[in-house]
C-alpha positions as CSV (number, residue, x, y, z in Angstrom):
1,M,-80.7,-49.8,-89.3
2,P,-80.5,-49.5,-93.2
3,K,-81.6,-46.2,-94.9
4,I,-85.3,-45.6,-94.6
5,D,-87.2,-45.2,-97.8
6,I,-89.8,-42.7,-97.1
7,A,-92.1,-43.7,-99.9
8,Q,-92.2,-47.1,-98.4
9,T,-93.1,-46.0,-94.8
10,P,-96.6,-46.1,-93.3
11,Y,-98.6,-43.2,-94.7
12,R,-101.6,-41.8,-92.8
13,T,-104.3,-39.2,-93.8
14,G,-106.5,-37.4,-91.4
15,S,-106.5,-38.0,-87.7
16,I,-108.0,-40.2,-85.0
17,Y,-110.3,-37.5,-83.6
18,P,-113.9,-38.0,-83.3
19,E,-116.2,-36.1,-85.5
20,P,-116.6,-33.4,-86.2
21,Y,-113.0,-32.7,-85.5
22,N,-111.6,-35.5,-87.8
23,G,-113.5,-34.0,-90.8
24,Q,-111.5,-30.7,-90.1
25,M,-108.2,-32.5,-90.7
26,A,-108.7,-32.8,-94.5
27,G,-105.5,-32.0,-96.2
28,R,-103.3,-33.4,-93.6
29,S,-101.2,-36.5,-94.2
30,S,-98.0,-38.0,-92.7
31,H,-95.3,-40.5,-93.3
32,R,-94.6,-42.5,-90.0
33,L,-90.9,-42.7,-89.9
34,G,-90.3,-43.8,-86.5
35,Q,-92.9,-46.5,-86.8
36,A,-91.1,-47.8,-90.0
37,A,-87.9,-48.2,-88.2
38,G,-89.5,-49.9,-85.2
39,L,-88.6,-46.9,-82.6
40,T,-90.3,-47.4,-79.3
41,Q,-89.0,-44.5,-77.3
42,F,-89.9,-41.7,-79.7
43,G,-92.0,-41.0,-82.6
44,V,-90.7,-39.3,-85.8
45,N,-93.1,-38.1,-88.5
46,I,-93.1,-36.0,-91.6
47,V,-96.5,-34.2,-91.7
48,Y,-97.6,-32.6,-95.0
49,L,-100.2,-29.9,-95.0
50,Q,-102.2,-28.9,-98.1
51,P,-103.2,-25.3,-98.6
52,G,-105.8,-24.3,-95.9
53,A,-105.0,-27.5,-93.9
54,V,-104.2,-27.8,-90.2
55,A,-102.1,-30.3,-88.5
56,S,-104.2,-30.8,-85.4
57,L,-106.4,-29.2,-82.9
58,R,-104.4,-26.9,-80.7
59,H,-103.1,-29.0,-77.9
60,W,-100.5,-29.7,-75.3
61,H,-99.0,-32.9,-73.8
62,L,-99.0,-33.9,-70.1
63,N,-96.0,-36.3,-70.4
64,E,-94.4,-36.0,-73.8
65,D,-91.9,-33.5,-75.1
66,E,-92.4,-32.5,-78.6
67,F,-90.0,-30.9,-81.4
68,A,-90.7,-29.6,-84.7
69,V,-88.8,-28.3,-87.7
70,V,-90.3,-26.8,-91.0
71,L,-89.0,-28.5,-94.0
72,T,-90.9,-27.0,-96.9
73,G,-93.3,-24.1,-97.5
74,E,-94.5,-21.7,-94.9
75,L,-96.7,-22.5,-91.9
76,I,-98.1,-20.5,-89.0
77,L,-97.4,-21.9,-85.6
78,S,-100.5,-21.1,-83.8
79,E,-100.2,-21.2,-80.0
80,D,-102.5,-20.1,-77.2
81,S,-100.3,-17.1,-76.7
82,G,-100.1,-16.1,-80.4
83,E,-98.9,-16.8,-83.9
84,T,-95.5,-17.1,-85.6
85,I,-94.6,-17.5,-89.2
86,M,-92.4,-20.5,-89.7
87,R,-90.3,-21.1,-92.7
88,P,-87.9,-24.0,-93.7
89,G,-85.2,-24.5,-91.0
90,D,-87.4,-22.9,-88.2
91,C,-87.8,-25.0,-85.1
92,A,-90.1,-25.1,-82.2
93,A,-90.4,-27.3,-79.1
94,W,-92.8,-27.8,-76.3
95,K,-91.8,-29.4,-72.8
96,A,-94.1,-31.9,-71.3
97,G,-96.5,-30.5,-68.9
98,V,-96.4,-26.9,-70.0
99,A,-100.0,-25.9,-70.9
100,E,-99.3,-24.0,-74.0
101,G,-101.5,-25.3,-76.8
102,H,-100.0,-25.5,-80.2
103,R,-100.4,-26.6,-83.8
104,F,-99.4,-25.8,-87.4
105,V,-101.7,-24.2,-90.0
106,N,-101.0,-23.8,-93.7
107,R,-102.5,-20.6,-94.8
108,S,-100.3,-20.5,-98.1
109,D,-101.2,-21.5,-101.6
110,A,-98.6,-24.4,-101.6
111,E,-98.2,-27.7,-99.8
112,A,-95.8,-27.3,-96.7
113,S,-94.2,-29.9,-94.5
114,F,-92.6,-30.2,-91.1
115,L,-90.8,-33.1,-89.2
116,V,-92.1,-33.6,-85.8
117,V,-90.4,-35.8,-83.0
118,G,-92.1,-36.6,-79.8
119,S,-91.3,-38.8,-76.9
120,K,-93.6,-41.8,-76.4
121,A,-94.8,-42.1,-72.8
122,E,-96.3,-45.2,-71.6
123,R,-99.4,-43.2,-70.5
124,E,-100.1,-39.8,-72.0
125,V,-102.8,-37.1,-71.9
126,A,-103.1,-34.5,-74.5
127,T,-105.4,-31.6,-73.6
128,Y,-107.1,-29.5,-76.6
129,T,-107.3,-25.9,-75.7
130,E,-110.0,-24.8,-78.4
131,V,-112.4,-27.5,-77.6
132,D,-113.6,-29.3,-74.4
133,M,-111.7,-32.6,-75.3
134,Q,-108.7,-34.7,-74.0
135,I,-107.1,-37.9,-75.4
136,H,-105.8,-40.4,-73.1
137,M,-103.3,-43.0,-74.7
138,E,-102.2,-46.2,-73.0
139,G,-100.8,-49.2,-74.6
140,G,-101.5,-47.9,-78.1
141,N,-105.2,-47.2,-77.3
142,A,-107.0,-43.9,-77.4
143,R,-109.8,-42.9,-75.1
144,F,-111.3,-39.4,-75.6
145,T,-112.8,-37.5,-72.6
146,Y,-114.0,-34.0,-71.8
147,H,-111.5,-31.8,-69.8
148,D,-113.3,-32.8,-66.5
149,G,-112.4,-36.5,-67.3
150,S,-116.0,-37.6,-68.1
151,A,-116.6,-39.8,-71.3
152,W,-116.7,-38.1,-74.6
153,A,-120.1,-38.0,-76.2
154,G,-119.6,-35.4,-78.8
155,P,-119.1,-31.7,-78.6
156,R,-120.7,-30.0,-75.9
157,D,-119.4,-26.5,-76.4
158,L,-118.7,-24.2,-79.3
159,P,-115.0,-23.9,-80.3
160,K,-112.8,-21.3,-79.0
161,G,-110.9,-19.4,-81.7
162,D,-110.4,-20.2,-85.3
163,L,-110.2,-24.0,-85.8
164,K,-109.1,-23.5,-89.5
C-alpha cells in the first residue's frame, strides 16, 4: 500500500445520529484513513474537534475493541466513571463488552485531534449511556433502537448528564 495522502482521504463532518443528537455533533469532523486504504478488519480515523465540540454521545461497544491516542490539543475523556484530561501522546482503550461509556470533549479554545482505531465486527451494538438509544450495525447499515430494543421514534427521556 502506498503512502496515504490524508488530504485525499474521505472526509466526514457530523455524525449519523438521528436528531436531535446529530445537531449536537457540530464542530466534529474526521478523515477516514482505514476506508481510504480499503481496510476491512479495523477502522482508523483522525477525528478533529473544534472548541466546544464533542466526538460522540457517551457510548460503549458490545463487539468491538477501541483505542485512541490524542494527536493535538487538549481533550477531556468523559467516561461514565469520571473525567480525565488528555494531551498529545495520551492513550485510552476500551475492551469490547465492557459497559463503560466514553467520549472525547474539547473544552479548550483551540482545535484538538485524536486517532481512533476500532475493530470492525460483522454485527455490532453500541449503547449510549446518557440517552435511551442504541445503534445496531450490520452489513454497513445502521438501525437505531431504544435500550429495550424497540424501534427508535425520537427521544423519549431527558439526557443524563452534560451532553456538551
